[in-house]
C-alpha positions in Angstrom: 29.3 -31.7 -57.5 28.8 -33.6 -54.2 31.7 -31.4 -52.7 29.9 -28.3 -54.0 26.6 -29.4 -52.5 28.2 -30.3 -49.1 29.9 -26.8 -49.0 26.6 -25.2 -49.7 24.8 -27.1 -47.0 27.6 -26.1 -44.5 27.3 -22.5 -45.6 23.6 -22.5 -45.2 23.8 -24.1 -41.8 26.4 -21.6 -40.7 24.1 -18.8 -41.9 21.1 -20.2 -40.2 23.0 -20.6 -36.9 24.3 -17.1 -37.1 20.7 -15.9 -37.7 19.6 -17.6 -34.5 22.6 -16.3 -32.4 20.8 -14.7 -29.5 23.4 -12.0 -29.1 23.3 -11.0 -32.7 19.5 -11.0 -32.5 19.7 -8.7 -29.4 21.8 -6.3 -31.3 19.5 -6.3 -34.3 16.5 -5.9 -32.1 18.1 -2.9 -30.2 18.8 -1.3 -33.5 15.3 -1.8 -34.7 14.0 -0.3 -31.6 16.3 2.7 -32.0 14.9 3.3 -35.4 11.3 3.1 -34.0 10.6 -0.2 -35.9 8.9 -1.5 -32.7 7.1 -4.3 -34.5 10.4 -5.6 -35.8 12.1 -5.2 -32.4 9.4 -7.2 -30.7 9.8 -10.0 -33.2 13.5 -10.1 -32.8 13.2 -10.1 -29.0 10.6 -13.0 -29.2 13.0 -14.9 -31.4 15.7 -14.6 -28.7 13.3 -16.2 -26.1 12.6 -19.0 -28.6 16.2 -19.9 -28.4 15.8 -20.7 -24.8 17.8 -17.7 -23.5 15.8 -15.7 -20.9 17.0 -12.5 -19.3 15.5 -9.5 -17.6 17.0 -7.2 -20.4 15.2 -9.1 -23.1 11.9 -9.1 -21.3 12.2 -5.5 -20.4 13.0 -4.3 -23.9 10.3 -6.6 -25.3 7.8 -4.9 -22.8 9.0 -1.5 -24.0 8.4 -2.5 -27.6 4.9 -3.6 -26.9 4.2 -0.5 -24.9 5.3 1.7 -27.8 2.9 -0.5 -29.9 0.1 0.4 -27.6 -0.4 -3.3 -26.6 -0.8 -3.1 -22.9 -1.3 -7.0 -22.5 2.0 -8.1 -23.9 3.7 -5.0 -22.4 2.5 -5.8 -18.9 3.2 -9.5 -19.2 6.9 -8.9 -20.2 7.4 -6.2 -17.6 6.2 -8.5 -14.9 8.4 -11.3 -16.2 11.4 -8.9 -16.3 10.8 -8.3 -12.6 11.9 -11.9 -11.8 15.4 -11.0 -13.0 15.5 -7.2 -12.5 13.5 -6.9 -9.2 15.3 -3.8 -8.1 15.5 -2.1 -11.4 14.2 1.5 -11.1 13.6 2.1 -14.8 11.6 -1.1 -15.0 9.6 -0.2 -11.8 8.9 3.4 -13.2 7.8 1.9 -16.7 5.5 -0.6 -15.1 3.8 2.0 -12.9 3.3 4.3 -15.9 1.7 1.5 -17.9 -0.5 0.6 -14.9 -1.8 4.2 -14.9 -2.9 4.0 -18.5 -5.0 0.7 -18.0 -8.8 1.0 -17.9 -9.0 -1.2 -14.7 -7.8 1.0 -11.9 -8.2 -1.4 -8.9 -7.7 0.1 -5.5 -6.1 -1.7 -2.5 -8.6 -2.6 0.2 -8.2 -0.7 3.6 -5.6 -2.4 5.8 -4.1 -2.0 9.2 -1.1 0.2 9.5 1.1 -2.6 10.7 0.1 -4.7 7.6 0.8 -1.7 5.3 4.2 -1.2 7.1 5.2 -4.9 6.8 4.3 -5.1 3.1 6.3 -2.0 2.5 9.3 -3.6 4.1 8.8 -6.8 2.4 8.7 -5.2 -1.1 11.3 -2.5 -0.5 13.9 -4.8 -2.0 13.7 -7.6 -4.5 14.1 -11.4 -3.7 17.7 -11.5 -4.6 18.6 -8.3 -2.6 16.9 -9.6 0.5 19.0 -12.9 0.0 22.3 -11.0 -0.3 21.4 -8.7 2.6 20.6 -11.7 4.7 24.0 -13.3 3.8 25.8 -10.1 4.5 24.4 -9.7 7.9 25.2 -13.3 8.7 28.7 -12.8 7.7 29.0 -9.6 9.9 27.4 -11.6 12.8 29.9 -14.3 12.4 32.6 -11.9 12.5 31.3 -10.2 15.5 30.9 -13.4 17.4 34.4 -14.3 16.6 35.7 -11.0 17.9 33.6 -11.3 21.0 35.1 -14.8 22.0 38.6 -14.4 21.0 39.5 -10.8 21.8 40.1 -9.2 25.2 37.4 -8.0 27.5 37.9 -4.3 26.6 34.7 -3.0 24.9 33.0 -6.3 25.6 29.7 -4.7 26.5 29.8 -2.6 23.2 30.3 -5.7 21.2 27.5 -7.5 22.9 25.1 -4.6 21.9 26.4 -4.8 18.4 25.9 -8.5 18.1 22.2 -8.1 19.5 21.6 -5.4 16.9 23.1 -7.4 14.1 21.2 -10.6 15.1 17.8 -8.7 15.1 18.5 -7.3 11.7 19.7 -10.7 10.3 16.6 -12.5 11.7 14.4 -9.8 10.2 16.0 -10.0 6.7 16.0 -13.7 6.8 12.2 -13.8 7.6 11.5 -11.3 4.8 13.6 -13.3 2.3 11.9 -16.5 3.3 8.5 -14.8 2.9 9.4 -13.5 -0.7 10.6 -17.0 -1.6 7.4 -18.6 -0.4 5.2 -16.1 -2.1 7.2 -16.5 -5.4 6.5 -20.3 -5.2 3.0 -20.3 -4.1 1.5 -17.2 -5.8 1.0 -17.4 -9.6 -0.2 -14.3 -11.5 -1.4 -13.9 -15.0 -2.3 -10.9 -17.3 -5.5 -10.4 -19.1 -4.5 -10.6 -22.9 -8.0 -10.0 -24.5 -9.1 -6.4 -25.0 -12.0 -7.1 -22.6 -13.3 -10.2 -20.8 -16.5 -11.0 -18.7 -15.8 -12.6 -15.4 -18.4 -15.0 -14.3 -19.6 -16.5 -11.0 -19.1 -20.1 -12.2 -16.9 -21.9 -14.8 -19.5 -21.6 -17.5 -20.5 -19.1 -20.3 -24.1 -19.0 -19.1 -23.2 -18.3 -15.4 -24.0 -15.0 -13.7 -21.8 -12.2 -15.1 -19.9 -10.3 -12.3 -17.7 -7.6 -13.9 -15.5 -7.0 -16.8 -11.6 -6.8 -16.9 -9.5 -5.3 -19.7 -6.2 -6.0 -21.2 -3.1 -5.5 -19.2 -4.7 -6.2 -15.7 -2.9 -8.6 -13.4 -4.9 -11.3 -11.6 -3.9 -13.9 -9.2 -4.5 -17.5 -10.5 -6.2 -19.5 -7.7 -7.4 -22.8 -9.4 -8.5 -24.3 -12.7 -11.5 -26.1 -13.8 -11.4 -27.3 -17.3 -11.0 -24.4 -19.7 -11.7 -21.8 -16.9 -9.5 -20.2 -14.3 -10.6 -18.8 -11.0 -8.9 -15.5 -10.4 -8.7 -13.0 -7.7 -8.0 -9.1 -7.9 -6.0 -7.3 -5.2 -9.3 -5.8 -4.0 -10.5 -9.3 -3.1 -13.0 -9.7 -6.0 -13.0 -13.2 -7.5 -14.5 -14.8 -10.5 -14.1 -17.2 -13.4 -12.8 -16.4 -16.9 -11.5 -18.4 -19.8 -8.0 -19.8 -19.6 -7.3 -18.5 -23.2 -7.9 -15.0 -22.1 -5.0 -14.8 -19.8 -1.2 -15.6 -19.9 0.7 -16.7 -16.9 3.6 -14.4 -15.9 
């Protein structure tokens, strides 16, 4: 009897372990999504995250599931989280842009100088990892060019000098952009509105002056916390306080 019970416990444990296998869960979630069972798919993708395994593909697929369920808050949240892993993925970028177009809060960018617009366009033209790899590639090319400059004969020396200058400028530029992206990733913390709508107040209190209303799926910059309230900033510069429970950090 004890042997039979032990075998049963081992079997149940193995079944439970298999049920929690993230790769098996991923296959099951993908199949559920193909069958248009988006609720089941979302639940399985969430189960994968609960195992401690995080990936851009899981967050992306989870965002797609919530998008198909018409839940803009969780969809935006998971798309934004997927960007940390798939920052150069074109499908992710397009889906996120499409979702943003469907949101009630269409917040316009404030007017800016041309040079600022150009610089931001450059900074966000590639993801953090891509800028890092580009910096490394340019540095490697620069080292090779410097080696050729010092150890080869004088023929074509001026041409090599111009090439070294060009690569040096490009490397420094790529390095600056990469370091800026790293700095922003460490210092800027964003969140997504998860409530269908929430009133933003002038002070961290329910009886404070009401400033404006935000809706589910809007992304806000988290500035500082006071008790159960968070001071947030929109990309147009507007600020205000809202309950911490109404947002979820990306």
